[in-house]
Backbone as a printed PyTorch tensor [residue, N CA C, xyz], in Angstrom:
tensor([[[ -2.1290,   5.0970,  -7.1900],
         [ -1.5760,   5.5630,  -6.0050],
         [ -1.9100,   7.1480,  -6.0430]],

        [[ -2.1400,   7.6240,  -4.9340],
         [ -2.2810,   8.9230,  -4.7900],
         [ -0.7550,   9.4760,  -4.6530]],

        [[ -0.4890,  10.6640,  -5.4210],
         [  0.6970,  11.1990,  -5.4430],
         [  0.9640,  12.7670,  -5.4960]],

        [[  1.5880,  13.2310,  -4.5140],
         [  1.7510,  14.8020,  -4.5770],
         [  2.5770,  15.0640,  -5.9120]],

        [[  2.0020,  16.0250,  -6.5120],
         [  2.7090,  16.3530,  -7.9010],
         [  2.4050,  15.4500,  -9.0350]],

        [[  1.3630,  14.6660,  -8.9630],
         [  0.8280,  13.7420, -10.0340],
         [  0.3510,  14.3720, -11.3210]],

        [[  0.4410,  13.9990, -12.4310],
         [  0.1980,  14.7860, -13.5800],
         [ -1.1130,  14.3600, -14.1890]],

        [[ -2.2170,  13.6390, -13.4990],
         [ -3.4660,  13.2390, -13.8270],
         [ -4.1320,  14.5620, -14.5550]],

        [[ -4.0890,  15.6960, -13.9790],
         [ -4.7940,  16.8490, -14.6410],
         [ -4.1590,  17.4900, -15.7240]],

        [[ -2.9320,  17.0120, -16.0220],
         [ -2.1420,  17.5310, -17.1810],
         [ -2.0150,  16.6840, -18.3670]],

        [[ -2.8140,  15.4920, -18.1870],
         [ -2.7830,  14.4300, -19.3130],
         [ -3.2340,  15.0970, -20.5720]],

        [[ -4.1450,  15.8520, -20.8610],
         [ -4.5700,  16.2890, -22.0160],
         [ -3.7510,  17.3090, -22.5510]],

        [[ -3.0480,  18.1930, -21.8170],
         [ -2.0260,  19.0020, -22.2020],
         [ -0.8230,  18.3490, -22.7550]],

        [[ -0.3750,  17.0660, -22.0450],
         [  0.6670,  16.4320, -22.4100],
         [  0.4500,  15.6470, -23.6440]],

        [[ -0.6750,  15.1250, -23.8060],
         [ -1.1910,  14.3960, -25.0590],
         [ -1.0850,  15.3230, -26.3960]],

        [[ -1.4980,  16.6730, -26.0840],
         [ -1.6690,  17.7860, -27.2140],
         [ -0.1850,  17.9960, -27.5440]],

        [[  0.8140,  17.9910, -26.7920],
         [  2.1060,  18.4250, -27.0870],
         [  2.9810,  17.3990, -27.5720]],

        [[  2.3850,  16.1510, -27.8300],
         [  3.3850,  15.1740, -28.4010],
         [  3.3830,  15.3220, -29.8690]],

        [[  4.4000,  14.6000, -30.6300],
         [  4.3920,  14.7330, -31.8700],
         [  3.1440,  14.0750, -32.6610]],

        [[  2.6420,  14.6790, -33.6990],
         [  1.4530,  14.2930, -34.4480],
         [  1.7520,  12.9440, -35.0320]],

        [[  2.9550,  12.4190, -35.4350],
         [  3.2820,  11.2990, -36.1580],
         [  3.4450,  10.1540, -34.9150]],

        [[  3.2430,  10.3760, -33.8920],
         [  3.2720,   9.4010, -32.6810],
         [  2.4060,   7.8890, -33.0270]],

        [[  1.4720,   8.4310, -33.8310],
         [  0.4610,   7.1480, -33.9830],
         [  0.9060,   6.3120, -35.2550]],

        [[  2.0570,   6.6720, -35.9350],
         [  2.2980,   6.0440, -37.2460],
         [  3.5070,   4.9720, -37.2350]],

        [[  4.2660,   4.9540, -36.1920],
         [  5.2420,   4.0220, -35.9590],
         [  5.5520,   3.4740, -34.5080]],

        [[  6.2060,   2.3460, -34.3050],
         [  6.3600,   2.0170, -32.9570],
         [  7.4220,   2.8610, -32.3120]],

        [[  7.2240,   3.0740, -31.0210],
         [  8.2630,   3.8470, -30.2450],
         [  8.4230,   3.2800, -28.8090]],

        [[  9.5520,   3.8950, -28.3280],
         [  9.5210,   3.3470, -26.7850],
         [  9.3700,   4.6110, -26.0070]],

        [[  8.7600,   4.3990, -25.0230],
         [  8.2150,   5.4530, -23.9220],
         [  9.3150,   5.5660, -22.7280]],

        [[  9.8890,   6.3820, -22.4090],
         [ 10.8690,   6.4980, -21.2660],
         [ 10.2610,   7.5320, -20.4400]],

        [[ 10.0240,   7.0510, -19.1520],
         [  9.4630,   7.9060, -17.9700],
         [ 10.6940,   8.0500, -16.7910]],

        [[ 11.3080,   9.0420, -16.8210],
         [ 12.4650,   9.2430, -15.8900],
         [ 12.0040,   9.3240, -14.3470]],

        [[ 10.7920,   9.8870, -14.3110],
         [ 10.2200,  10.3540, -12.9850],
         [  8.7010,   9.7650, -12.9130]],

        [[  8.5590,   8.4480, -12.6260],
         [  7.2000,   7.8300, -12.9930],
         [  6.3320,   8.1660, -11.8590]],

        [[  6.6800,   8.3640, -10.5990],
         [  5.7680,   8.6290,  -9.5890],
         [  4.5370,   7.7780,  -9.5850]],

        [[  3.3150,   8.3800,  -9.6500],
         [  1.9810,   7.3310,  -9.5240],
         [  2.0010,   6.7190, -10.8500]],

        [[  2.5760,   7.2490, -11.8950],
         [  2.4800,   6.4300, -13.1290],
         [  1.4480,   6.9450, -14.1440]],

        [[  0.7940,   8.0440, -13.7020],
         [ -0.4140,   8.7190, -14.5160],
         [ -0.0070,   8.8240, -15.9640]],

        [[  1.0560,   9.4790, -16.3710],
         [  1.3410,   9.5440, -17.8360],
         [  1.7250,   8.2870, -18.3970]],

        [[  2.4670,   7.3420, -17.6570],
         [  2.7560,   6.1670, -17.9990],
         [  1.5630,   5.2990, -18.5420]],

        [[  0.6670,   5.1180, -17.7150],
         [ -0.7320,   4.4430, -17.8400],
         [ -1.4480,   4.9890, -18.9410]],

        [[ -1.5050,   6.2430, -19.0340],
         [ -2.2120,   7.0080, -20.1510],
         [ -1.5780,   6.6380, -21.4880]],

        [[ -0.1180,   6.7630, -21.5670],
         [  0.5160,   6.3200, -22.8380],
         [  0.0030,   4.9080, -23.2810]],

        [[  0.1220,   4.0320, -22.2400],
         [ -0.1430,   2.5920, -22.5740],
         [ -1.5400,   2.3820, -22.9520]],

        [[ -2.3990,   3.1410, -22.4020],
         [ -3.8740,   2.8770, -22.7620],
         [ -4.1430,   3.7770, -24.1690]],

        [[ -3.4830,   4.6870, -24.5380],
         [ -3.8510,   5.5170, -25.8170],
         [ -2.9610,   5.2540, -26.9780]],

        [[ -1.8940,   4.5150, -26.6390],
         [ -1.0770,   4.6030, -28.0180],
         [ -0.4990,   3.0700, -28.3260]],

        [[ -1.4380,   2.5970, -29.3530],
         [ -1.0170,   1.4330, -29.6740],
         [  0.2880,   0.9460, -30.4240]],

        [[  0.7540,   2.0960, -30.6720],
         [  2.0620,   1.9990, -31.3340],
         [  3.2840,   1.9790, -30.2360]],

        [[  3.1660,   2.0490, -28.9510],
         [  3.8810,   1.8540, -27.9340],
         [  4.5620,   0.7060, -27.9750]],

        [[  5.9180,   0.4450, -28.0930],
         [  6.5660,  -0.8880, -28.3550],
         [  7.2910,  -1.3650, -27.0330]],

        [[  7.8430,  -0.1970, -26.2960],
         [  8.6140,  -0.6350, -25.1930],
         [  8.3480,   0.5410, -24.2530]],

        [[  8.6280,   0.0870, -22.8430],
         [  8.5520,   1.1750, -21.6900],
         [  9.6710,   1.1050, -20.8850]],

        [[ 10.1660,   2.1370, -20.6360],
         [ 11.3210,   2.1830, -19.6230],
         [ 10.8910,   3.2800, -18.5360]],

        [[ 10.8850,   2.7990, -17.3390],
         [ 10.5030,   3.6230, -16.1160],
         [ 11.5980,   3.7690, -15.1520]],

        [[ 11.5810,   4.7720, -14.5360],
         [ 12.6340,   5.0290, -13.3820],
         [ 12.1150,   6.0780, -12.4530]],

        [[ 12.6040,   6.2570, -11.2400],
         [ 12.2710,   7.1960, -10.2740],
         [ 13.4280,   7.0410,  -9.1020]],

        [[ 13.6420,   8.1750,  -8.6690],
         [ 14.7280,   8.1300,  -7.4650],
         [ 14.0820,   7.4290,  -6.3140]],

        [[ 12.7670,   7.3670,  -6.1220],
         [ 12.2490,   6.6420,  -4.9560],
         [ 12.0750,   5.2380,  -5.2840]],

        [[ 13.0690,   4.5350,  -4.6340],
         [ 13.1240,   3.0780,  -4.7750],
         [ 11.9760,   2.2720,  -4.4210]],

        [[ 11.3300,   2.8250,  -3.2790],
         [ 10.0790,   2.1270,  -2.7410],
         [  9.1330,   2.0970,  -3.9220]],

        [[  8.9430,   3.2090,  -4.7480],
         [  7.8570,   3.2320,  -5.7090],
         [  8.3790,   2.2780,  -6.8920]],

        [[  9.5760,   2.2690,  -7.3270],
         [ 10.0410,   1.3970,  -8.3560],
         [  9.9950,  -0.0110,  -7.8890]],

        [[ 10.2620,  -0.3960,  -6.6720],
         [ 10.1160,  -1.8210,  -6.1720],
         [  8.5680,  -2.2250,  -6.0450]],

        [[  7.8070,  -1.2430,  -5.8300],
         [  6.3990,  -1.4630,  -6.0450],
         [  5.9490,  -2.0610,  -7.4340]],

        [[  6.4670,  -1.1290,  -8.3310],
         [  6.2090,  -1.5590,  -9.8620],
         [  6.6290,  -2.7500, -10.1150]],

        [[  7.8580,  -3.3890,  -9.8600],
         [  8.2900,  -4.5320,  -9.9660],
         [  7.5570,  -5.5120,  -9.3090]],

        [[  7.0420,  -5.4110,  -8.2190],
         [  6.2710,  -6.3130,  -7.3720],
         [  4.9960,  -6.5670,  -8.2120]],

        [[  4.4790,  -5.4230,  -8.5840],
         [  3.1030,  -5.4680,  -9.3870],
         [  3.5040,  -6.2750, -10.6450]],

        [[  4.3290,  -6.0930, -11.3170],
         [  4.7920,  -6.8910, -12.4890],
         [  5.0740,  -8.3520, -12.3230]],

        [[  5.6960,  -8.6550, -11.2730],
         [  6.2890,  -9.9470, -11.0080],
         [  5.3900, -10.9580, -10.0050]],

        [[  4.8330, -10.2930,  -9.1150],
         [  3.9200, -11.0180,  -8.2170],
         [  2.6870, -10.2050,  -7.7940]],

        [[  1.8570, -10.0550,  -8.6260],
         [  0.7730,  -9.2060,  -8.3600],
         [ -0.2050, -10.0260,  -7.4090]],

        [[ -0.3850, -11.3410,  -7.7560],
         [ -1.4150, -12.1250,  -6.9950],
         [ -0.8870, -12.1160,  -5.5670]],

        [[  0.3190, -12.3130,  -5.2510],
         [  0.6410, -12.3640,  -3.7330],
         [  0.6120, -10.8820,  -3.1580]],

        [[  0.7500,  -9.9960,  -3.8150],
         [  0.7080,  -8.5280,  -3.4890],
         [ -0.6730,  -8.2790,  -3.0590]],

        [[ -1.5980,  -8.6360,  -3.9440],
         [ -3.0380,  -8.5750,  -3.6240],
         [ -3.5230,  -9.2410,  -2.3390]],

        [[ -3.1120, -10.3430,  -2.2250],
         [ -3.4080, -11.2640,  -0.9990],
         [ -2.9030, -10.4770,   0.1870]],

        [[ -1.7470,  -9.9550,   0.1330],
         [ -1.2650,  -9.0600,   1.3590],
         [ -1.8640,  -7.8770,   1.6150]],

        [[ -2.3930,  -7.1740,   0.4500],
         [ -3.2330,  -5.9250,   0.7130],
         [ -4.5910,  -6.2160,   1.1690]],

        [[ -5.3080,  -7.2330,   0.7940],
         [ -6.6340,  -7.6900,   1.2240],
         [ -6.5140,  -7.9780,   2.7330]],

        [[ -5.3850,  -8.6110,   3.2560],
         [ -5.2380,  -8.7140,   4.5640],
         [ -5.0350,  -7.4780,   5.3310]],

        [[ -4.3050,  -6.7280,   4.7350],
         [ -4.1040,  -5.3580,   5.3800],
         [ -5.4320,  -4.5470,   5.5320]],

        [[ -6.1130,  -4.5720,   4.5450],
         [ -7.3590,  -3.7480,   4.3390],
         [ -8.4950,  -4.3690,   5.4440]],

        [[ -8.3720,  -5.7420,   5.1950],
         [ -9.4610,  -6.3680,   6.3070],
         [ -9.1090,  -5.9470,   7.8440]],

        [[ -7.9050,  -5.9990,   8.2620],
         [ -7.3960,  -5.5600,   9.6120],
         [ -7.8010,  -4.0860,   9.8010]],

        [[ -7.3900,  -3.3060,   8.8160],
         [ -7.4980,  -1.8310,   9.0130],
         [ -9.0510,  -1.7270,   9.0160]],

        [[ -9.9320,  -2.3170,   8.3690],
         [-11.3760,  -1.9920,   8.3550],
         [-12.0070,  -2.3520,   9.8710]],

        [[-11.2690,  -3.5070,  10.5610],
         [-11.6770,  -3.9480,  11.7510],
         [-11.6240,  -2.9200,  12.8160]],

        [[-10.7640,  -1.9170,  12.5930],
         [-10.6990,  -0.7720,  13.5800],
         [-11.5640,   0.5010,  13.2310]],

        [[-12.5670,   0.2350,  12.3080],
         [-13.1680,   1.4300,  11.7890],
         [-13.8920,   2.1290,  13.0240]],

        [[-14.2280,   1.5350,  13.9430],
         [-15.0620,   2.1950,  15.0560],
         [-14.1020,   2.3010,  16.4170]],

        [[-12.9290,   2.2230,  16.1680],
         [-11.8030,   2.1250,  17.3250],
         [-10.7260,   3.0030,  16.7410]],

        [[-10.9340,   4.4100,  16.7960],
         [ -9.8160,   5.3690,  16.0410],
         [ -8.4940,   5.0490,  16.8420]],

        [[ -8.3740,   4.9380,  18.0170],
         [ -7.0580,   4.7200,  18.5800],
         [ -6.3500,   3.4710,  18.3000]],

        [[ -7.0680,   2.3900,  18.1440],
         [ -6.5770,   1.0300,  17.7110],
         [ -6.1260,   1.2370,  16.1020]],

        [[ -7.0450,   1.8040,  15.4010],
         [ -6.6930,   2.1280,  14.0830],
         [ -5.2700,   2.8430,  13.8690]],

        [[ -5.2410,   4.0370,  14.6620],
         [ -4.1580,   4.7080,  14.6630],
         [ -2.8710,   3.7400,  15.0790]],

        [[ -2.9480,   3.1060,  16.2000],
         [ -1.8530,   2.2700,  16.4940],
         [ -1.3850,   1.3820,  15.4130]],

        [[ -2.4990,   0.6390,  14.9340],
         [ -2.2590,  -0.3120,  13.6660],
         [ -1.4280,   0.4160,  12.6440]],

        [[ -1.8050,   1.7130,  12.2240],
         [ -1.1720,   2.4010,  11.1700],
         [  0.1680,   2.7100,  11.3810]],

        [[  0.7640,   3.1530,  12.7120],
         [  1.8990,   3.6030,  13.1070],
         [  2.7780,   2.1300,  13.3390]],

        [[  2.1020,   1.1090,  13.6290],
         [  2.9910,  -0.1040,  13.6080],
         [  3.2490,  -0.6790,  12.0570]],

        [[  2.5550,  -0.3070,  11.3190],
         [  2.6720,  -0.7850,   9.9060],
         [  3.8360,   0.3390,   9.2740]],

        [[  3.5570,   1.5740,   9.7960],
         [  4.5800,   2.4930,   9.1810],
         [  6.0550,   2.2600,   9.6780]],

        [[  6.1170,   1.7920,  11.0190],
         [  7.2320,   1.2010,  11.5430],
         [  7.8800,   0.0880,  10.7930]],

        [[  6.9470,  -0.8330,  10.5320],
         [  7.4020,  -1.9440,  10.0020],
         [  7.9950,  -1.7360,   8.5180]],

        [[  7.3640,  -0.7300,   7.8740],
         [  7.8290,  -0.3340,   6.5120],
         [  9.1010,   0.3210,   6.6460]],

        [[  9.3600,   1.2660,   7.5710],
         [ 10.5240,   1.8290,   7.8180],
         [ 11.7740,   0.8520,   8.1850]],

        [[ 11.5410,  -0.0770,   8.8600],
         [ 12.5690,  -1.1640,   9.2710],
         [ 13.2620,  -1.6060,   8.0140]],

        [[ 12.6210,  -1.6720,   6.8560],
         [ 12.9680,  -2.0930,   5.6350],
         [ 13.7100,  -3.6130,   5.9130]],

        [[ 13.1360,  -4.4060,   6.6210],
         [ 13.5480,  -5.8250,   6.7810],
         [ 12.5360,  -6.7680,   6.2430]],

        [[ 11.6030,  -6.4170,   5.3840],
         [ 10.6160,  -7.2040,   4.8370],
         [ 11.0600,  -7.6340,   3.3180]],

        [[ 10.5690,  -8.7060,   2.9870],
         [ 10.6670,  -8.9990,   1.4830],
         [ 10.0680,  -8.0050,   0.6700]],

        [[ 10.4250,  -7.9740,  -0.6910],
         [  9.8160,  -7.0100,  -1.5310],
         [  8.3250,  -6.8960,  -1.7510]],

        [[  7.5770,  -8.1550,  -1.5350],
         [  6.3580,  -8.0880,  -1.6180],
         [  5.4320,  -7.6200,  -0.3700]],

        [[  6.1610,  -7.7310,   0.8450],
         [  5.4050,  -7.0760,   1.9420],
         [  5.8230,  -5.7510,   2.0170]],

        [[  7.0840,  -5.3800,   1.6080],
         [  7.4940,  -3.9410,   1.7400],
         [  6.5890,  -3.1160,   0.5780]],

        [[  6.2590,  -3.6700,  -0.4900],
         [  5.3270,  -3.0930,  -1.3810],
         [  3.8860,  -2.8640,  -0.9450]],

        [[  3.4560,  -4.0490,  -0.3590],
         [  2.1060,  -3.8300,   0.3020],
         [  2.0660,  -2.8500,   1.3360]],

        [[  3.0500,  -2.6240,   2.0460],
         [  3.1590,  -1.6330,   3.0030],
         [  3.1710,  -0.2770,   2.4260]],

        [[  3.9260,  -0.1890,   1.3660],
         [  3.9820,   1.1830,   0.6780],
         [  2.5800,   1.4110,   0.1350]],

        [[  1.7490,   0.5960,  -0.3340],
         [  0.5830,   0.9810,  -0.9690],
         [ -0.2500,   1.0970,   0.1540]],

        [[ -0.3230,   0.4260,   1.3100],
         [ -1.1760,   0.6120,   2.5100],
         [ -0.9830,   1.9950,   3.0510]],

        [[  0.2970,   2.2290,   3.1300],
         [  0.4750,   3.7080,   3.8090],
         [  0.1520,   4.8270,   2.7910]],

        [[  0.3330,   4.5530,   1.5250],
         [ -0.1390,   5.5210,   0.6090],
         [ -1.7710,   5.7250,   0.6390]],

        [[ -2.5090,   4.7850,   0.7120],
         [ -3.8630,   4.9000,   0.8200],
         [ -4.4860,   5.1230,   2.1680]],

        [[ -3.8750,   5.2770,   3.2130],
         [ -4.2280,   5.3810,   4.5650],
         [ -3.6300,   6.7160,   5.2220]],

        [[ -2.5550,   7.1560,   4.6480],
         [ -1.9540,   8.4400,   5.3100],
         [ -2.5300,   9.7410,   4.9870]],

        [[ -2.1210,  10.8150,   5.4270],
         [ -2.6800,  11.9600,   5.2490],
         [ -2.4930,  12.5210,   3.8430]],

        [[ -3.4800,  12.5650,   3.0710],
         [ -3.6010,  13.1950,   1.5870],
         [ -2.7150,  12.1920,   0.7210]],

        [[ -2.2170,  11.0280,   0.8470],
         [ -1.6150,  10.3120,  -0.0250],
         [ -0.2370,  10.8570,  -0.1000]],

        [[  0.1690,  11.6080,   0.8610],
         [  1.5730,  12.3840,   0.6960],
         [  2.6330,  11.1800,   1.0200]],

        [[  3.7260,  11.2970,   0.1350],
         [  5.0060,  10.4530,   0.3290],
         [  5.8890,  11.4740,   1.0650]],

        [[  6.3980,  11.1690,   2.1480],
         [  7.5810,  12.1010,   2.6690],
         [  8.2400,  11.1390,   3.6210]],

        [[  9.6220,  11.5350,   3.4330],
         [ 10.5810,  10.6850,   4.2820],
         [ 11.5820,  11.9010,   4.9610]],

        [[ 12.1350,  11.4900,   6.1330],
         [ 12.9510,  12.1540,   6.6770],
         [ 14.5130,  12.0220,   6.1850]],

        [[ 15.5190,  12.6520,   6.9680],
         [ 16.8920,  12.3740,   6.4900],
         [ 17.2760,  10.9200,   6.3500]],

        [[ 16.8020,  10.1440,   7.4130],
         [ 17.0170,   8.7130,   7.4680],
         [ 16.3280,   7.9120,   6.6000]],

        [[ 15.4810,   8.4220,   5.7090],
         [ 14.7540,   7.8500,   4.7200],
         [ 13.5350,   6.9160,   5.1750]],

        [[ 12.9530,   7.4700,   6.3850],
         [ 11.9270,   7.0120,   7.1040],
         [ 10.7260,   7.8100,   6.7740]],

        [[  9.6810,   7.1440,   6.3120],
         [  8.4990,   7.6340,   6.0000],
         [  7.8200,   8.2820,   7.2680]],

        [[  7.4130,   9.3510,   7.1560],
         [  6.9140,   9.9510,   8.3870],
         [  5.7330,  10.9480,   8.4610]],

        [[  4.8060,  10.4070,   7.3110],
         [  3.3370,  11.0450,   7.2200],
         [  2.3290,  10.5040,   8.1670]],

        [[  1.8230,  11.3290,   8.8190],
         [  0.7400,  10.9060,   9.9540],
         [ -0.5700,  10.0890,   9.3150]],

        [[ -1.1680,   9.4660,   9.9960],
         [ -2.4440,   8.8370,   9.5880],
         [ -3.2930,   9.8820,   8.9260]],

        [[ -4.0600,   9.3190,   7.9480],
         [ -5.1840,  10.3770,   7.3850],
         [ -6.5670,  10.0180,   8.2310]],

        [[ -7.5160,  10.7420,   7.5190],
         [ -8.8190,  10.5500,   8.2340],
         [ -9.7550,   9.7300,   7.5200]],

        [[ -9.4500,   9.0620,   6.5210],
         [-10.0660,   8.1610,   5.6200],
         [-10.8150,   7.1270,   6.4880]],

        [[-12.2080,   6.9190,   6.3530],
         [-12.9150,   5.8400,   7.1100],
         [-12.6820,   4.3850,   6.4150]],

        [[-13.0940,   4.3270,   5.2160],
         [-12.9220,   3.1810,   4.5040],
         [-12.0950,   3.2540,   3.0740]],

        [[-10.7770,   3.7490,   3.2750],
         [-10.0730,   3.7900,   2.1030],
         [ -9.9720,   2.4540,   1.1800]],

        [[ -9.9980,   2.5910,   0.0110],
         [ -9.6690,   1.4380,  -0.7640],
         [ -8.2360,   1.1650,  -0.6860]],

        [[ -7.7750,   0.2240,  -0.1880],
         [ -6.3900,  -0.1750,  -0.0050],
         [ -6.1680,  -1.3450,  -1.0580]],

        [[ -6.9010,  -2.1460,  -1.2280],
         [ -6.6940,  -3.3010,  -2.4140],
         [ -7.5320,  -3.0820,  -3.5680]],

        [[ -7.0500,  -2.4720,  -4.5460],
         [ -7.8640,  -2.4620,  -5.8030],
         [ -7.4200,  -3.4350,  -6.7630]],

        [[ -7.8720,  -4.7070,  -6.6290],
         [ -7.3190,  -5.8520,  -7.3870],
         [ -7.4090,  -5.5940,  -8.8180]],

        [[ -8.5850,  -5.0870,  -9.3520],
         [ -8.6660,  -4.8040, -10.7810],
         [ -7.7520,  -3.9560, -11.3780]],

        [[ -7.3450,  -2.8730, -10.8320],
         [ -6.3720,  -1.9300, -10.9740],
         [ -5.0880,  -2.4510, -11.0180]],

        [[ -4.7890,  -3.1740, -10.1380],
         [ -3.3330,  -3.9030,  -9.9210],
         [ -3.1910,  -4.8440, -10.9880]],

        [[ -4.1090,  -5.6200, -11.3840],
         [ -3.9510,  -6.4920, -12.5880],
         [ -3.7260,  -5.8560, -13.8090]],

        [[ -4.4890,  -4.7460, -13.9810],
         [ -4.4550,  -3.7260, -15.2060],
         [ -2.9290,  -3.3640, -15.3550]],

        [[ -2.4390,  -2.7790, -14.1090],
         [ -1.0110,  -2.3040, -14.0610],
         [  0.1920,  -3.3430, -14.4860]],

        [[ -0.2240,  -4.6430, -14.1620],
         [  0.7250,  -5.6340, -14.4090],
         [  1.2210,  -5.5580, -15.7590]]])
């Protein structure tokens, strides 16, 4: 996911500040503000001594998405492929594309969907909104306008399976 304030560019600095004996024994990694998970996935990829992972975030949509990936990745991918296909059909129809985006944003904000649909909408909005920004108003309604991406990758199956 794209995420404002993501730590991707800080990964080398973060790794260099870790204890030097981190490679010597099993450890639990705790991530209190997981966001896009850049540090989390870097830790998983680079430390074979990682024994257990605990993640948290105040953003329940993000956490629910991680649970969906963990528990229902195949169904999530199916939903994302469908959203991607529909979104791409409006490639040459900007007004229809815009209408589709705002319809999906409204559906997301209704919070009446099951966790798989809600998570697919969360990823869809992240990949198609302006700069991947996540912003909600006082009523917890996502309110970021549509972005200008022509063919954003909405469903990255390989990455989702990796994240599982």
